Biopython code that builds the backbone (N, CA, C, O; Angstrom):
import numpy as np
from Bio.PDB.StructureBuilder import StructureBuilder

atoms = [
    (1, "MET", "N", (14.900, 13.506, 0.007)),
    (1, "MET", "CA", (13.658, 14.190, -0.307)),
    (1, "MET", "C", (12.631, 13.152, -0.766)),
    (1, "MET", "O", (12.935, 12.328, -1.629)),
    (2, "PRO", "N", (11.427, 13.180, -0.206)),
    (2, "PRO", "CA", (10.399, 12.206, -0.590)),
    (2, "PRO", "C", (9.980, 12.367, -2.049)),
    (2, "PRO", "O", (9.972, 13.469, -2.598)),
    (3, "ARG", "N", (9.639, 11.255, -2.646)),
    (3, "ARG", "CA", (9.119, 11.261, -4.018)),
    (3, "ARG", "C", (7.669, 10.827, -3.978)),
    (3, "ARG", "O", (7.252, 10.095, -3.081)),
    (4, "ARG", "N", (6.915, 11.277, -4.942)),
    (4, "ARG", "CA", (5.505, 10.900, -5.052)),
    (4, "ARG", "C", (5.330, 9.988, -6.251)),
    (4, "ARG", "O", (5.898, 10.215, -7.319)),
    (5, "TYR", "N", (4.528, 8.948, -6.047)),
    (5, "TYR", "CA", (4.189, 8.024, -7.115)),
    (5, "TYR", "C", (2.678, 7.873, -7.154)),
    (5, "TYR", "O", (1.992, 8.067, -6.151)),
    (6, "SER", "N", (2.187, 7.533, -8.299)),
    (6, "SER", "CA", (0.762, 7.276, -8.462)),
    (6, "SER", "C", (0.584, 5.794, -8.756)),
    (6, "SER", "O", (1.317, 5.222, -9.562)),
    (7, "VAL", "N", (-0.388, 5.177, -8.103)),
    (7, "VAL", "CA", (-0.636, 3.748, -8.271)),
    (7, "VAL", "C", (-2.059, 3.560, -8.769)),
    (7, "VAL", "O", (-3.003, 4.118, -8.211)),
    (8, "VAL", "N", (-2.201, 2.771, -9.820)),
    (8, "VAL", "CA", (-3.520, 2.418, -10.333)),
    (8, "VAL", "C", (-3.658, 0.913, -10.200)),
    (8, "VAL", "O", (-2.788, 0.164, -10.646)),
    (9, "CYS", "N", (-4.761, 0.459, -9.579)),
    (9, "CYS", "CA", (-4.952, -0.977, -9.386)),
    (9, "CYS", "C", (-6.408, -1.344, -9.648)),
    (9, "CYS", "O", (-7.289, -0.485, -9.654)),
    (10, "ASP", "N", (-6.639, -2.617, -9.862)),
    (10, "ASP", "CA", (-8.010, -3.075, -10.103)),
    (10, "ASP", "C", (-8.794, -3.084, -8.789)),
    (10, "ASP", "O", (-8.226, -2.896, -7.713)),
    (11, "ASP", "N", (-10.092, -3.303, -8.894)),
    (11, "ASP", "CA", (-10.959, -3.246, -7.715)),
    (11, "ASP", "C", (-10.574, -4.273, -6.658)),
    (11, "ASP", "O", (-10.615, -3.969, -5.466)),
    (12, "ASP", "N", (-10.203, -5.474, -7.067)),
    (12, "ASP", "CA", (-9.842, -6.523, -6.111)),
    (12, "ASP", "C", (-8.648, -6.096, -5.263)),
    (12, "ASP", "O", (-8.673, -6.225, -4.039)),
    (13, "LEU", "N", (-7.624, -5.597, -5.902)),
    (13, "LEU", "CA", (-6.432, -5.157, -5.164)),
    (13, "LEU", "C", (-6.750, -3.955, -4.288)),
    (13, "LEU", "O", (-6.286, -3.871, -3.151)),
    (14, "GLY", "N", (-7.534, -3.035, -4.809)),
    (14, "GLY", "CA", (-7.935, -1.872, -4.021)),
    (14, "GLY", "C", (-8.713, -2.271, -2.779)),
    (14, "GLY", "O", (-8.526, -1.699, -1.706)),
    (15, "ASP", "N", (-9.594, -3.266, -2.935)),
    (15, "ASP", "CA", (-10.355, -3.761, -1.781)),
    (15, "ASP", "C", (-9.436, -4.381, -0.736)),
    (15, "ASP", "O", (-9.657, -4.221, 0.464)),
    (16, "ARG", "N", (-8.414, -5.081, -1.188)),
    (16, "ARG", "CA", (-7.475, -5.701, -0.248)),
    (16, "ARG", "C", (-6.667, -4.647, 0.495)),
    (16, "ARG", "O", (-6.412, -4.787, 1.691)),
    (17, "VAL", "N", (-6.261, -3.592, -0.209)),
    (17, "VAL", "CA", (-5.532, -2.487, 0.435)),
    (17, "VAL", "C", (-6.441, -1.814, 1.467)),
    (17, "VAL", "O", (-6.007, -1.531, 2.583)),
    (18, "GLU", "N", (-7.694, -1.560, 1.098)),
    (18, "GLU", "CA", (-8.642, -0.950, 2.034)),
    (18, "GLU", "C", (-8.836, -1.816, 3.271)),
    (18, "GLU", "O", (-8.873, -1.308, 4.392)),
    (19, "ALA", "N", (-8.958, -3.119, 3.065)),
    (19, "ALA", "CA", (-9.163, -4.039, 4.192)),
    (19, "ALA", "C", (-7.965, -4.012, 5.143)),
    (19, "ALA", "O", (-8.137, -3.984, 6.361)),
    (20, "LEU", "N", (-6.760, -4.019, 4.585)),
    (20, "LEU", "CA", (-5.564, -3.947, 5.433)),
    (20, "LEU", "C", (-5.515, -2.630, 6.195)),
    (20, "LEU", "O", (-5.153, -2.603, 7.371)),
    (21, "ALA", "N", (-5.876, -1.548, 5.532)),
    (21, "ALA", "CA", (-5.872, -0.238, 6.189)),
    (21, "ALA", "C", (-6.838, -0.225, 7.362)),
    (21, "ALA", "O", (-6.505, 0.280, 8.435)),
    (22, "ARG", "N", (-8.025, -0.772, 7.169)),
    (22, "ARG", "CA", (-9.002, -0.831, 8.268)),
    (22, "ARG", "C", (-8.504, -1.731, 9.392)),
    (22, "ARG", "O", (-8.596, -1.382, 10.568)),
    (23, "GLU", "N", (-7.978, -2.891, 9.018)),
    (23, "GLU", "CA", (-7.539, -3.867, 10.020)),
    (23, "GLU", "C", (-6.457, -3.305, 10.933)),
    (23, "GLU", "O", (-6.467, -3.548, 12.139)),
    (24, "TYR", "N", (-5.526, -2.554, 10.354)),
    (24, "TYR", "CA", (-4.390, -2.048, 11.121)),
    (24, "TYR", "C", (-4.490, -0.555, 11.437)),
    (24, "TYR", "O", (-3.529, 0.052, 11.910)),
    (25, "ASP", "N", (-5.661, 0.030, 11.172)),
    (25, "ASP", "CA", (-5.896, 1.447, 11.451)),
    (25, "ASP", "C", (-4.821, 2.330, 10.810)),
    (25, "ASP", "O", (-4.215, 3.176, 11.469)),
    (26, "LEU", "N", (-4.599, 2.113, 9.510)),
    (26, "LEU", "CA", (-3.629, 2.882, 8.732)),
    (26, "LEU", "C", (-4.340, 3.539, 7.555)),
    (26, "LEU", "O", (-5.466, 3.178, 7.214)),
    (27, "THR", "N", (-3.678, 4.493, 6.949)),
    (27, "THR", "CA", (-4.202, 5.027, 5.699)),
    (27, "THR", "C", (-3.857, 4.053, 4.573)),
    (27, "THR", "O", (-2.948, 3.233, 4.700)),
    (28, "GLU", "N", (-4.589, 4.158, 3.484)),
    (28, "GLU", "CA", (-4.285, 3.315, 2.331)),
    (28, "GLU", "C", (-2.879, 3.618, 1.815)),
    (28, "GLU", "O", (-2.170, 2.713, 1.376)),
    (29, "GLN", "N", (-2.479, 4.877, 1.868)),
    (29, "GLN", "CA", (-1.138, 5.250, 1.428)),
    (29, "GLN", "C", (-0.070, 4.553, 2.267)),
    (29, "GLN", "O", (0.938, 4.085, 1.737)),
    (30, "GLU", "N", (-0.295, 4.487, 3.576)),
    (30, "GLU", "CA", (0.687, 3.838, 4.442)),
    (30, "GLU", "C", (0.743, 2.338, 4.178)),
    (30, "GLU", "O", (1.821, 1.744, 4.221)),
    (31, "VAL", "N", (-0.391, 1.725, 3.909)),
    (31, "VAL", "CA", (-0.408, 0.302, 3.574)),
    (31, "VAL", "C", (0.435, 0.059, 2.318)),
    (31, "VAL", "O", (1.266, -0.848, 2.293)),
    (32, "ILE", "N", (0.223, 0.859, 1.292)),
    (32, "ILE", "CA", (0.968, 0.699, 0.039)),
    (32, "ILE", "C", (2.453, 0.947, 0.270)),
    (32, "ILE", "O", (3.290, 0.219, -0.264)),
    (33, "ARG", "N", (2.790, 1.962, 1.057)),
    (33, "ARG", "CA", (4.192, 2.274, 1.370)),
    (33, "ARG", "C", (4.867, 1.081, 2.053)),
    (33, "ARG", "O", (5.986, 0.708, 1.701)),
    (34, "GLN", "N", (4.176, 0.488, 3.033)),
    (34, "GLN", "CA", (4.757, -0.642, 3.752)),
    (34, "GLN", "C", (4.876, -1.876, 2.859)),
    (34, "GLN", "O", (5.865, -2.604, 2.941)),
    (35, "LEU", "N", (3.887, -2.114, 2.017)),
    (35, "LEU", "CA", (3.953, -3.256, 1.102)),
    (35, "LEU", "C", (5.125, -3.115, 0.129)),
    (35, "LEU", "O", (5.844, -4.081, -0.125)),
    (36, "LEU", "N", (5.313, -1.929, -0.406)),
    (36, "LEU", "CA", (6.441, -1.696, -1.312)),
    (36, "LEU", "C", (7.774, -1.875, -0.601)),
    (36, "LEU", "O", (8.694, -2.499, -1.131)),
    (37, "ARG", "N", (7.869, -1.325, 0.598)),
    (37, "ARG", "CA", (9.115, -1.435, 1.363)),
    (37, "ARG", "C", (9.457, -2.904, 1.616)),
    (37, "ARG", "O", (10.598, -3.321, 1.415)),
    (38, "GLU", "N", (8.473, -3.682, 2.056)),
    (38, "GLU", "CA", (8.701, -5.110, 2.321)),
    (38, "GLU", "C", (9.084, -5.856, 1.044)),
    (38, "GLU", "O", (9.992, -6.687, 1.058)),
    (39, "ALA", "N", (8.403, -5.567, -0.046)),
    (39, "ALA", "CA", (8.700, -6.253, -1.310)),
    (39, "ALA", "C", (10.117, -5.943, -1.783)),
    (39, "ALA", "O", (10.805, -6.831, -2.287)),
    (40, "LEU", "N", (10.557, -4.714, -1.629)),
    (40, "LEU", "CA", (11.892, -4.329, -2.082)),
    (40, "LEU", "C", (12.979, -4.871, -1.161)),
    (40, "LEU", "O", (14.096, -5.126, -1.612)),
    (41, "GLU", "N", (12.677, -5.048, 0.103)),
    (41, "GLU", "CA", (13.670, -5.581, 1.033)),
    (41, "GLU", "C", (13.892, -7.071, 0.845)),
    (41, "GLU", "O", (14.915, -7.597, 1.286)),
    (42, "GLU", "N", (12.958, -7.769, 0.198)),
    (42, "GLU", "CA", (13.097, -9.205, -0.028)),
    (42, "GLU", "C", (14.180, -9.541, -1.048)),
    (42, "GLU", "O", (14.672, -10.668, -1.080)),
    (43, "ASP", "N", (14.550, -8.578, -1.874)),
    (43, "ASP", "CA", (15.570, -8.830, -2.920)),
    (43, "ASP", "C", (16.935, -9.098, -2.345)),
    (43, "ASP", "O", (17.886, -9.325, -3.093)),
]
sb = StructureBuilder()
sb.init_structure("model")
sb.init_model(0)
sb.init_chain("A")
sb.init_seg("    ")
for serial, (resi, resn, name, xyz) in enumerate(atoms, 1):
    if name == "N":
        sb.init_residue(resn, " ", resi, " ")
    sb.init_atom(name, np.array(xyz, "f"), 0.0, 1.0, " ", f" {name:<3s}", serial, name[0])
structure = sb.get_structure()
């Protein structure tokens, strides 16, 4: 079952997430989901 999380970030990080979303035609939520998945898989 999917879980929901809330993320609060500063303007710089938010701008970077927005830029990635535009670049890859994704939603900001999908960008954050993929970044988290990649970060957790590195362990």
